PyMOL Python script that loads the backbone (N, CA, C, O; Angstrom):
from pymol import cmd

cmd.read_pdbstr("""\
ATOM      1  N   MET A   1      82.219 119.777 153.846  1.00  0.00           N
ATOM      2  CA  MET A   1      83.437 120.071 153.670  1.00  0.00           C
ATOM      3  C   MET A   1      82.798 121.588 152.729  1.00  0.00           C
ATOM      4  O   MET A   1      81.778 121.511 152.044  1.00  0.00           O
ATOM      5  N   TRP A   2      83.713 123.056 152.888  1.00  0.00           N
ATOM      6  CA  TRP A   2      83.455 124.301 152.168  1.00  0.00           C
ATOM      7  C   TRP A   2      84.525 123.711 150.989  1.00  0.00           C
ATOM      8  O   TRP A   2      85.609 123.137 151.100  1.00  0.00           O
ATOM      9  N   LYS A   3      83.768 124.093 149.879  1.00  0.00           N
ATOM     10  CA  LYS A   3      84.457 124.487 148.201  1.00  0.00           C
ATOM     11  C   LYS A   3      84.887 125.869 148.576  1.00  0.00           C
ATOM     12  O   LYS A   3      84.260 126.785 149.108  1.00  0.00           O
ATOM     13  N   ARG A   4      86.101 125.781 148.164  1.00  0.00           N
ATOM     14  CA  ARG A   4      86.675 127.100 147.368  1.00  0.00           C
ATOM     15  C   ARG A   4      86.134 127.426 146.300  1.00  0.00           C
ATOM     16  O   ARG A   4      85.996 126.578 145.418  1.00  0.00           O
ATOM     17  N   SER A   5      85.588 129.070 146.081  1.00  0.00           N
ATOM     18  CA  SER A   5      84.726 129.141 144.770  1.00  0.00           C
ATOM     19  C   SER A   5      86.266 129.473 144.222  1.00  0.00           C
ATOM     20  O   SER A   5      87.232 129.560 144.981  1.00  0.00           O
ATOM     21  N   LYS A   6      86.329 129.638 142.814  1.00  0.00           N
ATOM     22  CA  LYS A   6      86.669 130.755 141.924  1.00  0.00           C
ATOM     23  C   LYS A   6      87.010 132.012 142.007  1.00  0.00           C
ATOM     24  O   LYS A   6      86.032 132.730 142.214  1.00  0.00           O
ATOM     25  N   PRO A   7      88.095 132.618 141.921  1.00  0.00           N
ATOM     26  CA  PRO A   7      87.923 134.357 141.982  1.00  0.00           C
ATOM     27  C   PRO A   7      87.082 135.035 141.274  1.00  0.00           C
ATOM     28  O   PRO A   7      87.564 134.968 140.143  1.00  0.00           O
ATOM     29  N   VAL A   8      85.826 135.843 141.192  1.00  0.00           N
ATOM     30  CA  VAL A   8      85.655 136.811 140.482  1.00  0.00           C
ATOM     31  C   VAL A   8      85.862 137.509 139.481  1.00  0.00           C
ATOM     32  O   VAL A   8      86.213 138.603 139.923  1.00  0.00           O
ATOM     33  N   ARG A   9      85.858 137.537 138.487  1.00  0.00           N
ATOM     34  CA  ARG A   9      87.198 138.523 137.509  1.00  0.00           C
ATOM     35  C   ARG A   9      86.037 139.317 136.803  1.00  0.00           C
ATOM     36  O   ARG A   9      85.244 138.868 135.976  1.00  0.00           O
ATOM     37  N   ARG A  10      86.118 140.746 137.366  1.00  0.00           N
ATOM     38  CA  ARG A  10      85.726 141.704 136.125  1.00  0.00           C
ATOM     39  C   ARG A  10      86.195 141.893 135.352  1.00  0.00           C
ATOM     40  O   ARG A  10      87.411 142.032 135.218  1.00  0.00           O
ATOM     41  N   HIS A  11      85.163 141.977 134.388  1.00  0.00           N
ATOM     42  CA  HIS A  11      85.855 142.198 133.141  1.00  0.00           C
ATOM     43  C   HIS A  11      85.197 143.438 132.214  1.00  0.00           C
ATOM     44  O   HIS A  11      84.075 143.310 131.723  1.00  0.00           O
ATOM     45  N   VAL A  12      86.134 144.842 131.994  1.00  0.00           N
ATOM     46  CA  VAL A  12      85.853 145.741 131.812  1.00  0.00           C
ATOM     47  C   VAL A  12      86.296 145.999 130.209  1.00  0.00           C
ATOM     48  O   VAL A  12      87.392 145.567 129.850  1.00  0.00           O
ATOM     49  N   LEU A  13      85.320 146.801 129.118  1.00  0.00           N
ATOM     50  CA  LEU A  13      85.111 147.249 128.001  1.00  0.00           C
ATOM     51  C   LEU A  13      86.070 148.088 127.740  1.00  0.00           C
ATOM     52  O   LEU A  13      86.028 148.522 126.589  1.00  0.00           O
ATOM     53  N   ALA A  14      87.059 148.536 128.497  1.00  0.00           N
ATOM     54  CA  ALA A  14      87.181 150.467 127.954  1.00  0.00           C
ATOM     55  C   ALA A  14      87.923 150.875 126.386  1.00  0.00           C
ATOM     56  O   ALA A  14      88.992 150.569 125.859  1.00  0.00           O
ATOM     57  N   THR A  15      86.996 151.543 126.062  1.00  0.00           N
ATOM     58  CA  THR A  15      87.031 152.142 124.458  1.00  0.00           C
ATOM     59  C   THR A  15      86.993 153.601 123.881  1.00  0.00           C
ATOM     60  O   THR A  15      86.087 154.295 124.342  1.00  0.00           O
ATOM     61  N   ALA A  16      87.815 154.190 122.954  1.00  0.00           N
ATOM     62  CA  ALA A  16      86.690 155.524 122.397  1.00  0.00           C
ATOM     63  C   ALA A  16      85.968 155.528 121.805  1.00  0.00           C
ATOM     64  O   ALA A  16      85.610 156.643 121.426  1.00  0.00           O
ATOM     65  N   ALA A  17      85.487 154.760 121.468  1.00  0.00           N
ATOM     66  CA  ALA A  17      84.257 154.444 120.887  1.00  0.00           C
ATOM     67  C   ALA A  17      82.890 154.827 121.413  1.00  0.00           C
ATOM     68  O   ALA A  17      82.679 154.117 122.396  1.00  0.00           O
ATOM     69  N   ASN A  18      82.071 155.479 121.235  1.00  0.00           N
ATOM     70  CA  ASN A  18      81.104 156.042 122.068  1.00  0.00           C
ATOM     71  C   ASN A  18      80.518 154.814 122.581  1.00  0.00           C
ATOM     72  O   ASN A  18      80.645 153.622 122.301  1.00  0.00           O
ATOM     73  N   THR A  19      79.468 155.844 123.875  1.00  0.00           N
ATOM     74  CA  THR A  19      79.112 155.119 124.508  1.00  0.00           C
ATOM     75  C   THR A  19      77.565 153.631 123.842  1.00  0.00           C
ATOM     76  O   THR A  19      77.378 152.451 124.140  1.00  0.00           O
ATOM     77  N   ARG A  20      76.876 154.570 122.940  1.00  0.00           N
ATOM     78  CA  ARG A  20      76.166 153.657 121.867  1.00  0.00           C
ATOM     79  C   ARG A  20      76.616 152.200 121.559  1.00  0.00           C
ATOM     80  O   ARG A  20      76.095 151.120 121.841  1.00  0.00           O
ATOM     81  N   ALA A  21      77.979 152.587 120.755  1.00  0.00           N
ATOM     82  CA  ALA A  21      78.646 151.143 120.060  1.00  0.00           C
ATOM     83  C   ALA A  21      79.069 150.677 120.853  1.00  0.00           C
ATOM     84  O   ALA A  21      78.739 149.493 120.922  1.00  0.00           O
ATOM     85  N   ALA A  22      80.115 151.207 122.068  1.00  0.00           N
ATOM     86  CA  ALA A  22      80.423 150.587 123.261  1.00  0.00           C
ATOM     87  C   ALA A  22      79.381 149.065 124.273  1.00  0.00           C
ATOM     88  O   ALA A  22      79.583 147.906 124.636  1.00  0.00           O
ATOM     89  N   TYR A  23      78.429 149.969 124.317  1.00  0.00           N
ATOM     90  CA  TYR A  23      76.758 148.952 124.404  1.00  0.00           C
ATOM     91  C   TYR A  23      76.575 148.253 123.998  1.00  0.00           C
ATOM     92  O   TYR A  23      76.237 147.200 124.538  1.00  0.00           O
ATOM     93  N   ALA A  24      76.734 148.502 122.462  1.00  0.00           N
ATOM     94  CA  ALA A  24      76.152 146.935 121.674  1.00  0.00           C
ATOM     95  C   ALA A  24      77.161 146.463 121.634  1.00  0.00           C
ATOM     96  O   ALA A  24      77.065 145.423 122.285  1.00  0.00           O
ATOM     97  N   ILE A  25      78.143 146.567 121.259  1.00  0.00           N
ATOM     98  CA  ILE A  25      79.538 145.738 121.431  1.00  0.00           C
ATOM     99  C   ILE A  25      79.618 144.628 122.532  1.00  0.00           C
ATOM    100  O   ILE A  25      79.821 143.431 122.328  1.00  0.00           O
ATOM    101  N   ALA A  26      79.428 145.224 123.693  1.00  0.00           N
ATOM    102  CA  ALA A  26      78.788 144.388 125.422  1.00  0.00           C
ATOM    103  C   ALA A  26      78.276 143.726 125.123  1.00  0.00           C
ATOM    104  O   ALA A  26      78.829 142.634 124.995  1.00  0.00           O
ATOM    105  N   ASN A  27      76.860 143.841 124.782  1.00  0.00           N
ATOM    106  CA  ASN A  27      75.890 143.219 125.486  1.00  0.00           C
ATOM    107  C   ASN A  27      75.734 142.280 124.148  1.00  0.00           C
ATOM    108  O   ASN A  27      75.045 141.273 124.311  1.00  0.00           O
ATOM    109  N   HIS A  28      76.436 142.544 122.516  1.00  0.00           N
ATOM    110  CA  HIS A  28      76.484 141.461 121.341  1.00  0.00           C
ATOM    111  C   HIS A  28      77.157 140.385 122.335  1.00  0.00           C
ATOM    112  O   HIS A  28      76.728 139.231 122.317  1.00  0.00           O
ATOM    113  N   LEU A  29      78.353 140.799 123.324  1.00  0.00           N
ATOM    114  CA  LEU A  29      79.126 139.560 123.124  1.00  0.00           C
ATOM    115  C   LEU A  29      79.267 139.064 124.755  1.00  0.00           C
ATOM    116  O   LEU A  29      79.943 138.153 125.234  1.00  0.00           O
ATOM    117  N   GLY A  30      78.490 139.893 125.305  1.00  0.00           N
ATOM    118  CA  GLY A  30      78.136 139.713 126.273  1.00  0.00           C
ATOM    119  C   GLY A  30      78.635 138.906 127.825  1.00  0.00           C
ATOM    120  O   GLY A  30      78.255 138.173 128.738  1.00  0.00           O
ATOM    121  N   ARG A  31      79.590 139.566 127.369  1.00  0.00           N
ATOM    122  CA  ARG A  31      81.455 139.250 128.855  1.00  0.00           C
ATOM    123  C   ARG A  31      81.616 140.389 129.493  1.00  0.00           C
ATOM    124  O   ARG A  31      82.377 140.327 130.459  1.00  0.00           O
ATOM    125  N   PHE A  32      81.076 141.549 129.227  1.00  0.00           N
ATOM    126  CA  PHE A  32      81.290 142.618 129.893  1.00  0.00           C
ATOM    127  C   PHE A  32      80.773 142.960 131.204  1.00  0.00           C
ATOM    128  O   PHE A  32      79.542 142.949 131.208  1.00  0.00           O
ATOM    129  N   ASN A  33      81.335 143.283 132.398  1.00  0.00           N
ATOM    130  CA  ASN A  33      80.803 143.593 133.508  1.00  0.00           C
ATOM    131  C   ASN A  33      80.556 145.187 133.595  1.00  0.00           C
ATOM    132  O   ASN A  33      79.777 145.730 134.378  1.00  0.00           O
ATOM    133  N   GLU A  34      81.069 145.591 132.994  1.00  0.00           N
ATOM    134  CA  GLU A  34      81.559 146.942 133.125  1.00  0.00           C
ATOM    135  C   GLU A  34      81.697 147.508 131.920  1.00  0.00           C
ATOM    136  O   GLU A  34      82.570 146.920 131.283  1.00  0.00           O
ATOM    137  N   ARG A  35      81.118 148.567 131.220  1.00  0.00           N
ATOM    138  CA  ARG A  35      81.587 149.154 130.021  1.00  0.00           C
ATOM    139  C   ARG A  35      82.170 151.337 130.266  1.00  0.00           C
ATOM    140  O   ARG A  35      81.449 152.273 130.611  1.00  0.00           O
ATOM    141  N   VAL A  36      83.508 151.336 129.935  1.00  0.00           N
ATOM    142  CA  VAL A  36      83.616 152.693 130.131  1.00  0.00           C
ATOM    143  C   VAL A  36      84.488 152.823 128.238  1.00  0.00           C
ATOM    144  O   VAL A  36      85.279 152.196 127.532  1.00  0.00           O
ATOM    145  N   ALA A  37      83.426 154.394 128.199  1.00  0.00           N
ATOM    146  CA  ALA A  37      83.206 154.547 126.753  1.00  0.00           C
ATOM    147  C   ALA A  37      83.389 156.328 126.463  1.00  0.00           C
ATOM    148  O   ALA A  37      83.361 157.077 127.440  1.00  0.00           O
ATOM    149  N   SER A  38      83.509 156.696 125.549  1.00  0.00           N
ATOM    150  CA  SER A  38      83.451 158.498 125.434  1.00  0.00           C
ATOM    151  C   SER A  38      81.987 159.020 124.576  1.00  0.00           C
ATOM    152  O   SER A  38      81.289 158.589 123.658  1.00  0.00           O
ATOM    153  N   ARG A  39      82.008 159.957 125.292  1.00  0.00           N
ATOM    154  CA  ARG A  39      80.833 161.019 125.016  1.00  0.00           C
ATOM    155  C   ARG A  39      80.905 161.602 124.228  1.00  0.00           C
ATOM    156  O   ARG A  39      81.875 161.238 123.562  1.00  0.00           O
ATOM    157  N   ALA A  40      80.106 162.929 123.531  1.00  0.00           N
ATOM    158  CA  ALA A  40      80.243 163.709 123.145  1.00  0.00           C
ATOM    159  C   ALA A  40      81.388 164.578 123.582  1.00  0.00           C
ATOM    160  O   ALA A  40      82.451 164.874 123.036  1.00  0.00           O
ATOM    161  N   GLU A  41      80.897 164.865 124.625  1.00  0.00           N
ATOM    162  CA  GLU A  41      82.016 166.501 125.263  1.00  0.00           C
ATOM    163  C   GLU A  41      83.416 165.353 126.177  1.00  0.00           C
ATOM    164  O   GLU A  41      84.115 166.027 126.933  1.00  0.00           O
ATOM    165  N   HIS A  42      83.644 164.420 126.148  1.00  0.00           N
ATOM    166  CA  HIS A  42      84.530 163.717 126.452  1.00  0.00           C
ATOM    167  C   HIS A  42      85.257 162.779 125.560  1.00  0.00           C
ATOM    168  O   HIS A  42      84.389 162.065 125.057  1.00  0.00           O
ATOM    169  N   ALA A  43      86.497 162.412 125.092  1.00  0.00           N
ATOM    170  CA  ALA A  43      86.681 161.535 124.344  1.00  0.00           C
ATOM    171  C   ALA A  43      88.119 160.765 125.097  1.00  0.00           C
ATOM    172  O   ALA A  43      89.221 161.203 125.426  1.00  0.00           O
ATOM    173  N   LEU A  44      87.425 159.328 125.172  1.00  0.00           N
ATOM    174  CA  LEU A  44      88.370 158.682 126.431  1.00  0.00           C
ATOM    175  C   LEU A  44      89.310 158.158 125.640  1.00  0.00           C
ATOM    176  O   LEU A  44      88.889 157.042 125.336  1.00  0.00           O
ATOM    177  N   LYS A  45      90.418 158.351 125.104  1.00  0.00           N
ATOM    178  CA  LYS A  45      91.269 157.634 124.708  1.00  0.00           C
ATOM    179  C   LYS A  45      92.832 158.062 125.745  1.00  0.00           C
ATOM    180  O   LYS A  45      92.810 158.809 126.723  1.00  0.00           O
ATOM    181  N   GLY A  46      94.098 157.346 125.185  1.00  0.00           N
ATOM    182  CA  GLY A  46      95.337 157.882 125.847  1.00  0.00           C
ATOM    183  C   GLY A  46      94.956 157.376 127.272  1.00  0.00           C
ATOM    184  O   GLY A  46      94.238 156.418 127.558  1.00  0.00           O
ATOM    185  N   SER A  47      95.677 158.338 128.190  1.00  0.00           N
ATOM    186  CA  SER A  47      95.553 158.824 129.168  1.00  0.00           C
ATOM    187  C   SER A  47      94.212 158.903 129.888  1.00  0.00           C
ATOM    188  O   SER A  47      94.169 158.511 131.054  1.00  0.00           O
ATOM    189  N   ALA A  48      93.165 159.352 129.326  1.00  0.00           N
ATOM    190  CA  ALA A  48      91.904 159.632 129.830  1.00  0.00           C
ATOM    191  C   ALA A  48      91.874 158.071 130.234  1.00  0.00           C
ATOM    192  O   ALA A  48      92.101 157.733 131.395  1.00  0.00           O
ATOM    193  N   LYS A  49      91.523 156.946 129.013  1.00  0.00           N
ATOM    194  CA  LYS A  49      91.140 155.897 129.423  1.00  0.00           C
ATOM    195  C   LYS A  49      91.838 155.209 130.402  1.00  0.00           C
ATOM    196  O   LYS A  49      91.305 154.142 130.705  1.00  0.00           O
ATOM    197  N   ALA A  50      92.872 155.480 131.000  1.00  0.00           N
ATOM    198  CA  ALA A  50      93.752 155.134 131.637  1.00  0.00           C
ATOM    199  C   ALA A  50      93.266 155.584 132.990  1.00  0.00           C
ATOM    200  O   ALA A  50      93.051 154.722 133.843  1.00  0.00           O
ATOM    201  N   ALA A  51      93.071 156.877 133.266  1.00  0.00           N
ATOM    202  CA  ALA A  51      92.315 157.556 134.636  1.00  0.00           C
ATOM    203  C   ALA A  51      91.143 156.592 135.073  1.00  0.00           C
ATOM    204  O   ALA A  51      90.916 156.167 136.206  1.00  0.00           O
ATOM    205  N   ALA A  52      90.172 156.253 133.421  1.00  0.00           N
ATOM    206  CA  ALA A  52      89.162 155.832 134.087  1.00  0.00           C
ATOM    207  C   ALA A  52      89.149 154.298 134.599  1.00  0.00           C
ATOM    208  O   ALA A  52      88.190 153.870 135.241  1.00  0.00           O
TER     209      ALA A  52
END
""", "prot")
cmd.dss("prot")
cmd.show_as("cartoon", "prot")
cmd.util.cbc("prot")
cmd.orient("prot")
């Protein structure tokens, strides 16, 4: 008999903080599959974060 597996959930850290801080936080917590963060040339806040 086949067991139904749990659905896979994606955990995304989306922050206006810079990329270095976002990766450090995500790696420390170990819960995120993906990281979306600001770069020097592109601040990721408000509607830009939602579009990412």
